[in-house]
C-alpha positions in Angstrom: 13.8 -13.7 0.0 12.6 -11.1 -2.5 12.5 -7.6 -1.1 9.1 -5.9 -1.0 10.1 -2.4 -0.1 11.5 -1.7 -3.6 9.5 -1.9 -6.8 7.3 -0.2 -9.4 6.0 3.2 -8.3 2.4 4.4 -8.3 1.0 7.9 -8.6 -2.4 9.2 -7.5 -5.0 9.7 -10.2 -7.9 12.1 -10.3 -10.4 9.3 -9.5 -8.9 8.6 -6.1 -7.0 5.6 -7.2 -3.5 4.7 -8.4 -1.9 4.5 -11.8 1.6 3.3 -12.7 4.2 6.1 -12.6 5.4 5.9 -16.2 8.2 8.1 -17.5 9.3 7.1 -21.0 13.0 7.5 -21.8 14.1 7.0 -25.4 17.6 6.5 -26.8 19.0 8.5 -29.7 17.3 6.2 -32.2 13.9 6.8 -30.6 13.6 3.4 -29.0 12.1 3.2 -25.6 14.8 2.1 -23.1 12.9 2.7 -19.9 9.4 3.5 -18.8 8.4 2.2 -15.3 9.6 4.2 -12.3 11.3 2.0 -9.7 11.7 3.1 -6.1 10.8 2.6 -2.5 7.3 1.1 -2.1 6.8 0.7 1.6 4.3 3.6 2.0 2.4 2.7 -1.2 2.2 -1.0 -0.1 0.8 0.0 3.2 -1.8 2.3 1.5 -2.9 -0.5 -0.9 -3.4 -2.9 2.0 -5.4 -0.3 4.0 -7.8 0.6 1.2 -8.1 -2.9 -0.3 -11.1 -5.0 0.6 -10.6 -8.8 1.1 -10.7 -10.3 -2.4 -9.0 -7.3 -4.2 -5.6 -9.1 -4.4 -5.8 -12.1 -6.7 -2.6 -13.6 -5.2 -4.0 -13.4 -1.7 -7.8 -13.1 -1.5 -7.9 -12.6 2.3 -5.5 -9.6 2.2 -7.1 -6.1 2.8 -8.2 -4.0 5.7 -11.1 -2.2 4.0 -10.6 1.2 5.7 -13.5 2.7 3.8 -15.8 0.7 6.1 -14.2 2.5 9.1 -15.7 5.8 7.9 -19.1 4.5 9.0 -17.9 3.0 12.3 -17.4 4.7 15.6 -15.2 1.9 17.2 -11.7 1.8 15.6 -10.3 -0.9 17.8 -11.2 -3.8 15.4 -9.4 -1.9 12.7 -6.3 -1.5 14.7 -6.3 -5.3 15.2 -7.0 -5.9 11.5 -4.2 -3.5 10.4 -1.7 -5.4 12.4 -3.0 -8.8 11.2 -3.2 -7.8 7.6 0.3 -6.1 7.5 1.8 -9.2 9.1 0.3 -11.3 6.3 2.4 -9.2 3.9 5.5 -9.5 6.0 5.2 -6.0 7.6 6.0 -5.5 11.3 3.9 -2.7 12.8 6.2 -0.6 15.1 3.7 2.1 16.0 0.0 2.4 15.3 -1.9 5.6 16.3 -5.5 5.0 15.0 -7.9 6.8 17.4 -9.1 9.4 15.0 -9.6 8.9 11.2 -8.6 12.5 10.5 -5.2 12.2 12.2 -3.6 8.8 12.3 -0.2 7.3 11.8 1.3 3.9 11.1 5.0 3.1 11.3 5.9 -0.3 9.9 8.8 -2.1 8.2 9.3 -5.3 6.3 10.9 -8.3 8.0 14.5 -8.8 7.1 
């Protein structure tokens, strides 16, 4: 199975979204030999699933928690269930989920082996 916890890195942009982390490396002749940054993607994958609305991922139209909607909601219990469900769809096992306050929450998860 292909590992999902390593891949192309993102970086935050000024618009509140993500851009590819591109660092161009050239050889002595001036040719580009590398550009995309590769590294651990667990945290960014979790963030993408949290902010995505269903329909945002072309390869899986039902994937996405839509946490922006939680900002208008007082009951976070449905979001705790949705996070576990949506993470499982991507192969993530939720180890610990502390979502009782939107200003201070934590999620520990890992990909299935």
